[in-house]
Each structure stands twice: as C-alpha cells, then as structure tokens.
Backbone as CSV, one residue per row, in Angstrom:
resi,resn,N_x,N_y,N_z,CA_x,CA_y,CA_z,C_x,C_y,C_z
1,PHE,-4.204,-7.574,6.905,-2.846,-8.035,7.120,-2.595,-8.123,8.621
2,SER,-1.938,-9.162,9.043,-1.576,-9.307,10.454,-0.268,-8.580,10.728
3,THR,-0.057,-8.186,11.969,1.184,-7.539,12.373,2.374,-8.331,11.853
4,GLY,3.319,-7.634,11.220,4.535,-8.271,10.732,4.449,-8.809,9.313
5,THR,3.258,-8.843,8.735,3.129,-9.318,7.360,3.852,-8.365,6.411
6,GLU,4.567,-8.942,5.446,5.255,-8.119,4.448,4.939,-8.664,3.063
7,ALA,4.404,-7.801,2.205,4.166,-8.164,0.808,5.429,-7.788,0.034
8,PRO,6.080,-8.759,-0.614,7.319,-8.454,-1.328,7.089,-7.440,-2.446
9,ALA,8.176,-6.935,-3.002,8.104,-5.888,-4.040,7.139,-6.296,-5.148
10,HIS,6.258,-5.356,-5.465,5.269,-5.580,-6.520,4.839,-4.234,-7.087
11,ASN,4.313,-4.273,-8.286,3.773,-3.073,-8.920,2.262,-3.068,-8.775
12,ALA,1.689,-1.886,-8.878,0.234,-1.767,-8.931,-0.225,-2.293,-10.292
13,PRO,-1.240,-3.162,-10.329,-1.718,-3.677,-11.613,-2.434,-2.608,-12.436
14,GLN,-2.958,-1.618,-11.750,-3.610,-0.452,-12.348,-3.608,0.618,-11.280
15,PRO,-3.795,1.886,-11.604,-3.860,2.907,-10.556,-5.033,2.634,-9.607
16,TYR,-4.779,2.740,-8.308,-5.840,2.563,-7.317,-5.500,3.353,-6.057
17,VAL,-6.501,3.564,-5.241,-6.328,4.263,-3.974,-6.476,3.252,-2.846
18,VAL,-5.599,3.347,-1.850,-5.696,2.525,-0.646,-6.085,3.445,0.504
19,ILE,-7.096,3.046,1.266,-7.516,3.780,2.458,-7.233,2.891,3.660
20,VAL,-6.503,3.410,4.637,-6.215,2.649,5.850,-7.427,2.787,6.775
21,LEU,-8.135,1.691,6.964,-9.318,1.701,7.822,-8.955,1.498,9.283
22,LYS,-7.889,0.707,9.522,-7.478,0.416,10.896,-6.011,0.022,10.888
23,GLY,-5.269,0.501,11.872,-3.896,0.071,12.056,-2.868,1.002,11.451
24,GLU,-1.639,0.472,11.348,-0.507,1.226,10.825,0.288,0.341,9.878
25,GLY,0.633,0.895,8.719,1.427,0.168,7.739,2.526,1.050,7.193
26,GLU,3.445,0.423,6.496,4.559,1.153,5.904,4.716,0.714,4.454
27,VAL,4.970,1.678,3.597,5.240,1.405,2.188,6.644,1.905,1.890
28,ALA,7.473,1.026,1.305,8.832,1.387,0.912,8.927,1.305,-0.605
29,THR,9.412,2.374,-1.221,9.543,2.413,-2.671,10.921,1.913,-3.091
30,SER,11.062,1.627,-4.385,12.321,1.078,-4.884,13.473,2.074,-4.820
31,ASP,13.166,3.366,-4.658,14.249,4.354,-4.544,14.671,4.586,-3.094
32,GLY,14.187,3.745,-2.179,14.629,3.811,-0.792,13.783,4.660,0.134
33,GLN,12.783,5.326,-0.377,11.911,6.125,0.480,10.897,5.220,1.165
34,SER,10.529,5.568,2.381,9.464,4.834,3.066,8.589,5.817,3.824
35,ARG,7.341,5.412,3.994,6.383,6.262,4.702,5.403,5.370,5.433
36,ARG,5.055,5.784,6.638,4.053,5.066,7.422,2.691,5.705,7.244
37,PHE,1.674,4.868,7.201,0.294,5.310,7.043,-0.528,4.805,8.214
38,HIS,-1.451,5.636,8.683,-2.288,5.331,9.843,-3.763,5.389,9.452
39,SER,-4.613,4.949,10.358,-6.060,4.957,10.128,-6.514,6.308,9.592
40,GLY,-7.337,6.259,8.533,-7.882,7.468,7.939,-7.047,8.056,6.818
41,GLU,-5.815,7.616,6.677,-4.969,8.147,5.605,-5.175,7.350,4.328
42,ARG,-4.802,7.960,3.198,-4.960,7.289,1.918,-3.686,7.436,1.098
43,LEU,-3.559,6.548,0.129,-2.362,6.477,-0.698,-2.777,6.138,-2.124
44,LEU,-2.240,6.870,-3.089,-2.452,6.540,-4.494,-1.329,5.613,-4.938
45,CYS,-1.686,4.432,-5.371,-0.701,3.484,-5.915,-0.756,3.590,-7.427
46,ASN,0.335,4.071,-8.004,0.359,4.346,-9.428,1.691,3.912,-10.040
47,ASP,2.390,3.013,-9.356,3.695,2.547,-9.853,3.491,1.320,-10.749
48,LEU,3.075,1.565,-11.964,2.707,0.496,-12.893,3.927,-0.174,-13.525
49,THR,5.068,0.482,-13.484,6.299,-0.074,-14.046,7.416,0.079,-13.009
50,GLY,8.569,-0.439,-13.322,9.709,-0.322,-12.416,9.764,-1.457,-11.417
51,LYS,10.456,-1.220,-10.308,10.687,-2.263,-9.304,9.561,-2.394,-8.289
52,GLY,8.627,-1.451,-8.295,7.477,-1.564,-7.403,7.727,-1.074,-5.993
53,HIS,6.898,-1.563,-5.069,6.961,-1.145,-3.666,6.751,-2.357,-2.764
54,VAL,7.187,-2.225,-1.520,7.013,-3.256,-0.491,6.055,-2.698,0.552
55,THR,5.112,-3.511,0.978,4.141,-3.100,1.992,4.354,-3.936,3.249
56,ARG,4.377,-3.269,4.412,4.555,-3.967,5.698,3.447,-3.552,6.664
57,ALA,2.940,-4.514,7.404,1.964,-4.222,8.456,2.721,-4.024,9.763
58,ILE,2.705,-2.808,10.284,3.355,-2.513,11.568,2.473,-3.049,12.704
59,THR,1.166,-2.839,12.575,0.167,-3.418,13.486,-0.841,-4.149,12.603
60,ASP,-1.823,-4.817,13.208,-2.880,-5.415,12.401,-3.461,-4.313,11.525
61,LEU,-3.653,-4.608,10.261,-3.955,-3.591,9.264,-5.171,-3.994,8.453
62,VAL,-6.129,-3.086,8.366,-7.312,-3.286,7.523,-7.310,-2.180,6.476
63,LEU,-7.340,-2.590,5.212,-7.249,-1.643,4.104,-8.461,-1.761,3.198
64,ALA,-8.808,-0.661,2.538,-9.817,-0.670,1.472,-9.101,-0.264,0.191
65,PHE,-9.306,-1.045,-0.867,-8.717,-0.764,-2.167,-9.824,-0.255,-3.077
66,VAL,-9.613,0.914,-3.668,-10.628,1.532,-4.514,-10.070,1.633,-5.938
67,ASN,-10.744,0.937,-6.856,-10.363,0.951,-8.277,-11.414,1.695,-9.071
68,ARG,-10.991,2.243,-10.173,-11.935,2.845,-11.101,-12.527,1.725,-11.945
69,ALA,-13.827,1.713,-12.076,-14.484,0.678,-12.877,-14.089,0.824,-14.336
70,LYS,-13.798,-0.298,-14.978,-13.481,-0.279,-16.403,-14.788,-0.282,-17.185
71,SER,-14.823,0.521,-18.230,-16.064,0.581,-19.023,-15.965,-0.253,-20.272
C-alpha cells in the first residue's frame, strides 16, 4: 500500500494474521477504536461479520497475509 491509501470498511473473508513487514498502518474498527501497527507487529483479523474495519497506510506499507490452508 502506498502512503495515504485507505481500504474502505470490509470484513475478513476468513480468520488470518497480518504481519507488518515495513512501514506504519492504522486499523479502525466499526466501534470507533483505532490502533497503529509498525514493522514487526502482527494483527489477527477475525471480524467475519458486522461492519468490518478500515485500513489506512500512514507510510508506504508492506504486509504479509497468513491464512490457514483449507483441507
């Protein structure tokens, strides 16, 4: 994601982990909470229902998404 990119409200399609490889991002939940994440931090995305979350790139952001393989 480039600096300033914002992904509109969305739900996680399945539970997954996001690892911030580079940069700084912010996640805002539908209940008004927000948190910034930096390189090396991780986040469990598990909001499968409801209004979802918004993701913003504060700086250029490189993320790794880790899903559990379906059997």
